[in-house]
C-alpha positions as CSV (number, residue, x, y, z in Angstrom):
1,M,-3.3,37.4,-18.5
2,V,-6.2,38.0,-16.0
3,D,-5.9,40.2,-12.9
4,W,-6.2,37.3,-10.6
5,M,-3.6,35.2,-12.5
6,L,-1.1,38.1,-11.9
7,D,-2.0,38.6,-8.5
8,A,-1.4,34.7,-7.9
9,L,1.9,34.7,-9.5
10,D,3.2,37.7,-7.5
11,M,1.7,36.0,-4.3
12,Y,3.7,32.8,-5.2
13,K,6.9,34.9,-5.8
14,N,6.8,36.5,-2.5
15,Q,6.1,33.4,-0.6
16,H,8.9,31.5,-2.4
17,E,11.7,33.8,-2.1
18,D,11.3,35.2,-5.5
19,K,11.1,31.9,-7.3
20,D,9.0,32.2,-10.5
21,V,6.2,29.5,-10.9
22,S,8.0,26.5,-12.4
23,F,5.0,25.1,-14.6
24,M,4.1,28.2,-16.5
25,H,4.8,26.3,-19.7
26,C,2.3,23.7,-18.7
27,Y,-0.3,26.0,-17.7
28,N,0.3,27.9,-21.4
29,K,-0.2,24.7,-23.0
30,L,-3.3,23.8,-21.0
31,Q,-5.0,27.3,-21.2
32,G,-6.5,26.6,-24.8
33,C,-7.6,23.2,-24.1
34,K,-11.5,22.6,-23.5
35,K,-11.2,20.2,-20.8
36,W,-9.0,22.7,-18.9
37,N,-11.5,25.5,-19.5
38,D,-14.4,23.4,-18.5
39,L,-12.6,22.6,-15.2
40,L,-11.9,26.4,-14.7
41,H,-15.7,27.3,-15.4
42,T,-16.5,24.9,-12.6
43,L,-14.3,26.4,-10.2
44,M,-15.2,29.8,-10.8
45,K,-18.2,31.5,-8.9
46,D,-20.5,33.6,-10.7
47,G,-19.4,37.3,-10.2
48,E,-15.9,36.6,-8.6
49,D,-12.8,37.4,-9.9
50,G,-10.8,34.3,-9.0
51,P,-11.3,30.4,-8.7
52,V,-12.5,28.9,-5.8
53,D,-11.4,25.6,-4.0
54,P,-12.7,22.7,-5.7
55,A,-14.9,20.3,-3.8
56,G,-13.3,18.1,-1.4
57,A,-9.8,19.8,-1.7
58,S,-9.6,21.1,1.8
59,T,-10.5,17.6,3.2
60,G,-6.9,15.9,2.7
61,W,-6.1,12.7,1.4
62,P,-8.4,9.9,0.6
63,I,-8.2,6.9,3.0
64,G,-5.9,4.4,2.0
65,N,-6.5,0.4,1.1
66,K,-5.3,-0.6,4.7
67,K,-7.4,1.7,6.5
68,A,-10.5,0.9,4.4
69,K,-10.0,-2.6,5.0
70,A,-9.6,-2.1,8.8
71,E,-12.9,-0.2,8.7
72,R,-14.5,-2.9,6.6
73,N,-13.5,-5.8,8.9
74,A,-14.2,-4.0,12.1
75,V,-17.9,-4.7,12.0
76,P,-17.5,-8.6,12.3
77,I,-15.0,-8.1,15.2
78,L,-17.5,-6.1,17.1
79,A,-20.3,-8.7,16.4
80,A,-17.9,-11.4,17.7
81,M,-17.1,-9.4,20.7
82,D,-21.0,-8.8,21.6
83,A,-21.6,-12.6,21.1
84,S,-18.6,-13.2,23.5
85,I,-19.8,-10.6,26.1
86,E,-23.3,-12.2,26.0
87,K,-21.8,-15.7,26.5
88,M,-19.9,-14.2,29.6
89,I,-22.9,-12.7,30.9
90,T,-24.8,-15.9,30.6
91,H,-22.3,-17.9,32.3
92,S,-21.9,-15.4,35.1
93,R,-25.5,-15.4,35.8
94,W,-25.4,-19.2,35.9
95,R,-22.4,-19.2,38.2
96,T,-24.1,-16.7,40.3
97,R,-27.4,-18.8,40.4
98,K,-25.3,-22.1,41.2
99,R,-23.7,-20.4,44.2
100,R,-27.1,-19.5,45.6
101,I,-29.0,-22.7,44.9
102,G,-26.0,-25.1,45.3
103,P,-24.4,-27.4,42.6
104,S,-26.6,-30.2,42.8
105,S,-29.9,-28.4,42.2
106,C,-28.3,-26.4,39.2
107,R,-27.4,-29.8,37.7
108,R,-31.0,-31.1,38.1
109,Q,-32.5,-27.9,36.6
110,S,-29.9,-28.2,33.5
111,L,-30.8,-31.9,33.0
112,A,-34.3,-31.2,33.3
113,S,-34.2,-28.5,30.8
114,K,-32.5,-31.0,28.2
115,T,-35.1,-33.3,28.3
């Protein structure tokens, strides 16, 4: 075995109350496979003794279906909220103008704009 593999096995044993690695038999079978060796070569940096973290391994789990759907559906909700806010602002301006001018003149202006 390679030095870094022996170091990793010793570190595992020290961290897990002197237990041996449970899946060494799997590693022994995978060790000669081309796909496994290709993966190891991609994980190894040139000039280093041990493997590095694969890309994205430290970022955690990918988002699930529910969260993806919520993010996808959030955009139309925001657009609907914007339209509703615009409608409230327009209505507020109309009511303010109605209070200033008076109800009868607002009615005349709205009727004049329709024709």
